[in-house]
TIMARFI-466350 format. One line per 10 residues: number of its first residue (from 1); for each residue x, z, y of C-alpha. Coordinates in pm, 1 decimal. Each point is the difference from the previous one (the first is absolute). Layout:
NUM = X:Z:Y | ...
END
This chain:
1 = -1489.5:-4870.5:2026.7 | -49.4:223.8:-208.8 | -375.4:177.6:36.7 | -14.8:395.9:-99.9 | -241.1:267.3:-36.5 | 39.4:375.6:-102.4 | -315.7:234.1:-118.2 | 70.8:346.8:104.6 | -243.4:258.8:-130.9 | -151.6:310.0:206.8
11 = 123.9:205.1:-347.6 | 92.1:-17.5:-325.4 | -201.8:-240.2:-265.0 | -221.3:-143.1:223.5 | 37.5:-305.4:-197.5 | 294.0:-190.7:218.7 | 137.0:-149.8:-361.4 | -295.6:-147.3:-117.4 | -75.1:-192.9:332.3 | 328.6:-91.8:5.3
21 = 12.6:-172.2:-324.6 | -376.9:-124.3:60.2 | 166.2:-177.6:325.1 | 286.1:-117.8:-180.4 | -184.1:-170.9:-238.9 | -231.6:-160.8:248.6 | 265.7:-126.7:181.2 | 178.6:-129.3:-302.3 | -332.0:-145.8:-138.3 | -42.8:-194.0:343.3
31 = 373.4:-160.5:-45.2 | 187.0:223.3:207.9 | 381.8:129.6:-103.8 | -67.4:369.4:-10.9 | 218.5:316.8:-36.5 | -106.3:370.1:-41.1 | 236.8:292.3:127.5 | -30.9:377.0:25.4 | 317.8:146.3:191.2 | -31.5:335.7:-174.7
41 = -197.8:61.7:-334.6 | -42.5:327.5:-161.1 | -108.4:16.7:-321.4 | 114.5:26.4:-358.0 | -183.2:-297.6:-85.9 | 258.7:-267.6:-0.5 | 82.0:-350.7:-113.4 | 265.6:-193.3:-107.4 | 49.4:-277.2:307.5 | 97.7:-362.1:-163.7
51 = 282.6:49.9:168.4 | 121.8:279.9:-136.8 | -47.8:374.6:84.4 | -318.5:206.6:66.6 | -281.2:-37.1:264.4 | -325.6:186.4:16.8 | -262.6:-111.0:-250.8 | -238.7:-107.9:313.0 | 260.6:-235.4:136.1 | 21.2:-174.1:-365.5
61 = -357.8:-34.4:31.5 | -15.1:-145.2:342.3 | 276.7:-225.8:-149.2 | -198.6:-115.6:-239.0 | -308.4:-44.3:245.8 | 234.8:-238.3:215.1 | 90.7:-166.6:-305.4 | 374.0:56.9:18.8 | 267.8:172.6:-183.5 | 34.5:340.9:104.2
71 = 326.9:88.6:177.2 | 172.3:346.1:110.8 | -47.6:-118.2:386.1 | -381.2:55.0:-48.6 | 108.4:383.9:5.8 | 310.9:56.2:89.1 | -32.3:408.3:46.3 | -138.3:141.1:-329.3 | -46.5:366.6:-38.1 | -60.8:158.0:-328.4
81 = -104.3:348.1:20.8 | 183.0:242.4:-278.5 | -76.1:334.3:126.6 | -179.6:158.0:260.6 | 217.7:-30.0:282.6 | 251.0:-271.3:-108.0 | -43.2:-381.4:-98.6 | 231.2:-295.6:-158.8 | 75.6:-225.2:277.3 | -4.2:-346.2:-112.8
91 = 125.7:-312.3:243.0 | -40.0:-337.4:-59.8 | -72.3:74.1:-414.5 | 294.3:205.8:-60.7 | 9.4:377.8:-0.4 | 191.8:115.6:376.4 | -11.6:394.0:-114.1 | -217.5:289.7:50.8 | -160.7:179.6:304.5 | -188.0:305.5:99.1
101 = -302.2:-74.7:204.0 | 203.8:132.1:346.9 | 312.5:-165.4:-92.6 | -167.0:-357.3:-29.1 | -165.6:45.6:331.6 | 371.1:6.8:123.6 | 85.2:-305.5:-189.8 | -257.8:-242.3:73.0 | 179.7:-107.2:300.9 | 232.4:-155.6:-193.7
111 = -213.6:-132.0:-268.4 | -174.9:-233.1:261.7 | 310.0:-235.6:31.7 | -103.4:-78.3:-411.0 | -332.1:-15.4:117.5 | 45.9:-267.5:235.7 | 222.9:-230.5:-203.7 | -278.7:-11.6:-268.9 | -247.5:-125.8:270.5 | 188.5:-244.2:142.3
121 = 85.1:-135.0:-367.3 | -416.0:-25.2:-103.5 | -70.5:-97.4:359.2 | 268.4:-304.7:-31.5 | -190.7:-82.3:-358.6 | -380.4:20.2:123.2 | -204.1:-152.9:259.2 | -238.1:369.5:20.3 | 119.7:329.3:-73.2 | -257.2:257.3:-70.3
131 = 139.5:385.2:67.4 | -122.8:275.8:-144.4 | 53.1:381.9:136.4 | 43.4:318.9:-190.0 | -210.8:319.4:116.7 | -79.4:-10.9:355.3 | 184.7:-75.2:339.0 | -204.4:272.4:130.8 | 254.7:271.6:-197.5 | 220.2:14.5:326.5
141 = 156.4:266.7:-91.3 | 190.0:-281.2:-231.8 | 15.3:-273.4:271.0 | 353.7:60.9:94.0 | 200.0:-246.3:-225.4 | -314.4:-120.4:-150.0 | 49.3:-306.5:-248.7 | -369.6:-1.5:-149.6 | -224.0:-35.4:281.4 | 52.7:-38.3:356.6
151 = 373.2:29.0:-26.2 | -9.1:-335.5:-180.4 | -276.6:-136.8:187.5 | 160.8:30.9:355.5 | 367.7:-145.8:-142.0 | -136.5:-264.3:-123.3 | -293.1:-61.1:227.6 | -238.7:-56.5:-236.7 | -376.6:23.5:106.4 | -227.5:318.0:-194.1
161 = -324.8:-11.5:-119.3 | -86.3:394.4:-63.3 | -243.1:56.9:-323.2 | -231.4:296.6:-34.3 | -172.6:127.2:-289.0 | -376.3:64.1:75.8 | -53.8:135.8:-345.9 | 221.9:300.8:61.6 | -188.8:93.2:353.4 | 115.4:54.2:325.5
171 = 102.8:-357.6:56.9 | -98.9:19.5:353.1 | 231.1:298.1:50.9 | 268.5:-164.6:-153.5 | 22.1:-329.6:192.0 | -65.9:182.9:304.8 | 207.1:268.0:-69.8 | 305.7:-250.0:-68.4 | -61.4:-171.1:298.7 | 9.6:338.1:200.2
181 = 365.8:114.9:-143.1 | 197.2:-302.0:-43.2 | 255.3:-109.4:270.7 | -58.6:-316.2:214.4 | 285.8:-161.7:-183.7 | -191.2:14.0:-313.6 | -349.7:-65.1:161.3 | 96.1:-325.2:122.3 | 102.3:-114.0:-362.9 | -414.3:79.4:-104.9
191 = -189.1:-303.5:13.8 | -364.5:189.1:-157.7 | -101.3:142.6:-325.1 | -201.2:-82.1:-327.2 | -245.6:244.3:-148.1 | 42.5:34.3:-383.4 | -194.6:125.6:-284.3 | -348.8:5.0:162.8 | -311.0:74.6:-189.5 | -344.6:-106.2:89.7
201 = -137.8:-182.8:312.0 | 291.1:-132.6:231.4 | -243.6:-9.3:272.6 | -24.6:384.4:5.4 | 362.5:14.5:143.8 | -57.9:-230.3:276.4 | -61.2:288.0:254.0 | 350.3:136.3:-146.0 | 177.4:-313.8:79.0 | -132.5:17.7:344.8
211 = 142.6:371.4:-21.1 | 342.1:-58.0:-109.5 | 30.6:-316.5:231.5 | -57.9:276.8:286.5 | 285.5:187.1:-82.4 | 209.7:-234.4:-95.5 | -35.4:-333.9:154.9 | 98.9:-168.3:-358.3 | -247.9:-277.7:-154.1 | -127.9:65.0:-358.5
221 = 123.6:-298.4:-233.6 | -257.9:94.8:-237.6 | -200.5:215.1:-221.9 | 116.9:24.1:-357.0 | -211.1:150.5:-267.5 | 124.9:164.8:-347.9 | 129.5:-297.7:-191.8 | -90.1:42.9:-351.2 | 263.7:-266.6:-88.8 | 274.4:273.5:92.4
231 = -94.0:185.3:-302.9 | 176.4:-271.7:-241.4 | 336.9:-6.9:204.3 | 274.9:209.5:-153.1 | 12.0:378.7:154.2 | 246.6:34.2:261.9 | 3.1:375.0:134.1 | -70.8:307.1:-190.9 | -286.1:95.9:216.1 | -177.5:-280.2:-161.8
241 = 60.3:92.3:-358.5 | -406.9:115.9:-25.3 | -91.9:-344.3:-3.6 | 202.6:-96.0:-309.9 | -283.5:238.2:-224.1 | -297.9:-223.5:-105.2 | -242.9:337.8:2.1 | -208.9:-153.7:-256.1 | -47.3:49.6:-353.9 | 226.1:-200.3:-197.7
251 = 108.0:-67.9:-358.5 | 368.7:115.7:85.9 | 77.8:255.2:235.0 | 410.1:-25.2:117.4 | 143.8:336.4:184.5 | 243.8:-20.7:212.3 | 149.7:335.1:152.5 | 39.9:-30.9:353.0 | 402.8:103.7:36.0 | 134.9:138.0:350.9
261 = 212.2:-295.0:0.5 | -207.8:-245.2:-187.1 | 134.7:-390.4:65.5 | -104.9:-345.6:-78.0 | -335.7:122.2:-107.3 | -130.1:-362.5:120.4 | 109.8:-24.0:-441.3 | -342.0:154.7:-20.3 | -202.2:-275.0:156.6 | -27.5:-244.9:-292.5
271 = -176.9:265.9:-206.2 | -229.8:145.4:258.3 | -129.7:-390.5:57.7 | -65.6:8.0:-353.2 | -414.6:11.8:-140.2 | 6.4:281.4:-233.6 | 296.1:195.6:139.9 | -6.2:309.0:235.8 | 312.9:99.1:155.9 | 18.0:350.8:96.0
281 = 233.8:173.9:231.0 | 52.6:357.2:-95.4 | 83.1:194.2:308.5 | 213.6:312.2:-19.4 | -227.6:293.6:-97.4 | -216.9:-233.9:-221.9 | 44.4:-29.5:-389.8 | 57.0:-345.4:-173.0 | -327.7:-72.8:-165.3 | -88.8:72.9:-318.9
291 = -147.5:-333.9:-43.8 | 283.4:-209.2:91.9 | 92.1:-260.5:-227.5 | 364.7:-35.8:137.9 | 179.5:174.0:318.2 | 250.5:-189.0:168.1 | 274.7:190.9:172.1 | 99.3:-257.1:297.5 | 326.0:-36.9:233.9 | 144.1:233.8:150.8
301 = 234.5:71.7:305.0 | 153.7:362.6:-100.6 | -31.8:2.3:-357.1 | 164.1:325.8:-74.7 | -219.2:156.8:297.2 | -337.2:-168.9:-145.9 | 66.5:128.5:-375.1 | 26.6:375.3:184.5 | -377.7:-74.5:197.0 | -109.7:-160.4:-352.2
311 = 70.7:338.7:-176.8 | -134.3:201.4:300.3 | -330.1:-162.9:-34.5 | -38.5:62.0:-374.7 | 21.7:-378.0:-50.5 | 256.8:15.0:-283.2 | -219.9:230.4:-197.8 | -289.4:-212.7:53.1 | 223.2:-314.6:-95.9 | 97.1:172.5:-341.2
321 = -373.7:64.4:-96.6 | -48.2:-383.4:132.0 | 241.4:-105.4:-302.1 | -146.5:217.7:-239.6 | -309.4:-167.0:27.3 | 148.4:-329.9:-53.7 | 13.6:-98.8:367.1 | 243.9:-264.1:133.8 | 261.1:78.9:244.1 | 167.4:-249.8:238.0
331 = 282.8:94.0:191.8 | 101.4:-281.5:273.2 | 350.3:33.6:195.9 | -0.2:370.9:76.9 | -222.5:65.3:-215.0 | 166.7:-149.2:-278.6 | 303.9:230.9:77.6 | -273.8:318.3:16.4 | -62.6:-85.8:-336.2 | 354.9:83.1:-155.0
341 = 156.9:296.9:-123.1 | 235.2:32.9:308.7 | 46.7:-140.8:363.2 | 358.0:42.0:130.7 | 104.1:-69.3:389.2 | 349.7:118.7:-8.2 | 38.2:-190.4:325.7 | -296.2:162.8:211.8 | -124.9:-304.3:75.7 | -356.1:99.4:29.0
351 = 16.3:345.5:113.1 | 174.2:368.6:-107.9 | -103.3:-4.3:-350.8 | 211.5:-148.3:-216.9 | -145.8:-17.0:-396.7 | -354.1:90.5:-95.0 | -171.2:35.8:-326.1 | -193.3:-295.5:-60.5 | -369.2:19.2:-192.1 | 180.4:-55.4:-290.8
361 = -257.0:-308.1:-159.4 | 242.2:-288.0:-9.5 | 393.2:116.9:-152.5 | 189.4:-169.5:298.3 | 235.2:160.0:238.1 | -3.9:-129.6:355.4 | 316.5:-9.4:238.9 | -26.0:-48.4:363.6 | 226.3:-267.7:159.7 | 117.5:-90.2:349.7
371 = -53.3:-373.1:-46.2 | -369.6:-76.9:51.8 | -130.0:-266.2:-209.8 | -236.3:-270.3:178.6 | -106.6:-320.8:-109.6 | -298.1:-237.7:-61.1 | -4.1:-43.0:-441.2 | -161.6:-225.0:-259.5 | -28.4:237.6:-298.8 | -150.4:-31.9:-350.7
381 = -222.5:262.4:-123.1 | 161.1:116.1:-300.2 | -352.0:172.4:-141.9 | -190.3:-299.5:38.6 | 234.7:-277.9:27.9 | -154.6:-152.0:289.8 | 183.9:-75.7:331.8 | 24.7:256.5:259.6 | 80.3:-10.4:397.7 | 72.3:260.1:218.5
391 = 300.6:185.0:171.1 | 224.4:249.0:3.1 | 94.3:290.1:270.9 | 160.0:300.4:-183.1 | 307.7:199.5:49.1 | 89.1:148.0:-350.8 | 89.0:-96.9:-391.3 | -200.1:87.0:-272.8 | 139.1:2.9:-340.7 | -113.2:146.8:-357.7
401 = -164.1:-64.6:-345.8 | -317.9:-93.6:144.3 | 161.0:-273.4:162.3 | 82.9:-163.3:-291.7 | -405.2:-114.1:-11.9 | 22.0:-165.1:348.5 | -296.3:-14.1:191.1 | 112.9:-345.3:170.3 | 293.3:-247.5:7.7 | 140.4:-100.4:333.1
411 = 285.5:-220.8:41.1 | 81.4:54.9:-354.3 | 32.2:351.7:14.7 | -243.6:264.6:-153.1 | -209.9:165.1:297.3 | -198.6:319.8:-55.2 | -90.5:191.5:-314.7 | -249.4:64.3:-284.1 | -91.1:283.7:-216.6 | -14.6:-27.6:-393.2
421 = -357.1:22.3:27.8 | -33.2:-253.4:286.8 | -225.2:190.9:187.6 | 228.1:128.9:263.5 | 242.1:-234.6:199.2 | 153.8:-45.0:326.2 | 163.1:-291.9:185.3 | 164.1:-77.8:316.1 | -180.6:-297.8:82.5 | -229.1:-3.1:309.1
431 = -285.5:-210.2:32.1 | -57.3:-79.0:-364.7 | -387.1:20.2:-1.9 | 9.3:-232.9:244.7 | 103.3:-256.5:-325.1 | -362.5:-116.1:-122.1 | 96.1:-36.5:-365.3 | 201.4:336.2:-53.7 | -288.0:182.4:169.2 | -277.4:-141.7:-228.6
441 = 205.9:52.9:-297.5 | 91.6:394.3:116.9 | -375.9:90.4:74.0 | -104.0:-166.4:-360.3 | 217.7:260.0:-186.5 | -251.4:279.2:238.9 | -294.7:-159.8:-108.3 | -60.1:-234.7:306.8 | -108.4:-354.8:-50.9 | 117.6:-201.8:305.3
451 = 159.8:-332.3:76.0 | -49.7:-306.7:252.1 | 121.8:242.9:297.8 | 212.3:-162.1:219.9 | 154.8:310.5:213.9 | 208.8:-201.5:231.2 | -266.1:-285.5:37.9 | -257.0:306.3:112.0 | 222.0:136.7:267.8 | 35.4:-372.9:158.4
461 = -364.6:-34.8:-19.0 | -11.2:328.5:201.5 | 241.3:-112.9:228.4 | -179.6:-315.3:25.3 | -357.8:140.6:57.1 | 129.0:287.3:295.6 | 182.0:-298.4:139.8 | -355.5:-210.1:79.2 | -152.2:320.5:71.9 | 257.8:96.6:309.6
471 = -25.4:-398.4:111.1 | -420.6:109.9:54.7 | 102.2:352.4:108.8 | 230.0:-20.3:276.5 | 16.1:-104.3:339.5 | 233.9:-390.0:89.5 | 169.6:207.6:275.9 | 193.6:198.4:-251.4 | 361.3:-88.8:104.2 | 168.6:-254.7:-227.3
481 = -323.1:-115.9:-160.0 | -188.8:-204.2:260.3 | -32.5:-312.8:-206.0 | -74.1:170.1:-349.4 | -315.1:268.1:23.8
END
């Protein structure tokens, strides 16, 4: 019989993703056939699953922790926000349509069947499934037709462990309040809780555990400190963008304008992990640093909308000044599209605006097309004649004179564009900086001597480190882990 456990949080960004990844690696290291599952994820950080289609980047990481290929069944519903009120809905890896927030609430009940079919598929292939919730089960105003938290847990009869983030404060109230407002059907699924992101002397919270117990009757399955190893894992949600920056003096400053609909920003993680490199996330209202060596314009879920915001922030003027001073610019996916002369969206795929002037730094034009490109690729760098690996997730076709100088070659086809002087470049290839040799060569053109860093191996080591720590920190009574912890 397949075992299962579900981690739900008292709020967003309480650390569920890292805990699930760590528990997956712990189980895998001890010979258990384990799989991750997240019924519904909302993120513009997507990955391409090995069986084709999009899933949340976090579930890709958790599959890596399990040492198994990533599957669309690990995240059957992915919501990709593309405006303040609406999201693209991806069902089992394929675009299903778009929906506003209120419309989606009425659609969720119909999507539960897809969730349960994926759940059964995963359960049939594993001995243990570790499920991650989304947001908080205490959002009882959204409980009807819920598929992300208790709606799934009660339907699948999966035991739930709550995760509370003590670092943000109010963890006792969060847990006690959750107990107070949940209906009995949901309370029946909860087995206990974990305190996460603790700093300092754990014994100082002994009284807190007693108090939580008096309010809820729930046991504490462990207190997990702030895990430094988590900083070496790919970024998953925009709430953790700040951690990409090193915050110290470095030989190279990489400036990254934080777009409203920034997507796949974990492209930057390998750069931030390099000695001598500081990644600066430029927030709206802030200026692109004058001493930046390179500006990276990241992916975007809404290219035309983010172009307008780019100009409202005055970044276009600052970018032109950066280029005049001899600085370099790299655009990735939506960022590549922005660097061109013009962007057309005649089908209204991304919104009501059907065309916009680009930043004019590359002589290319982009036409948005209904069919989406979603694939893992092996490529070759045209700039440095070295192998590249990564993935494509984009709509749009980009053409123009600068495409005659491609950034890379994918399956014999030219990708991206490079300016005549080589200082401005764009590509549709996500994940390019995870290719160690390419990253070394690229940084060398910016005066950074690197080499010897194996980024993927460092991520793997971080997962092992987190797994080892959880084995000593969590209680053997954690559901599904009696023989592992």
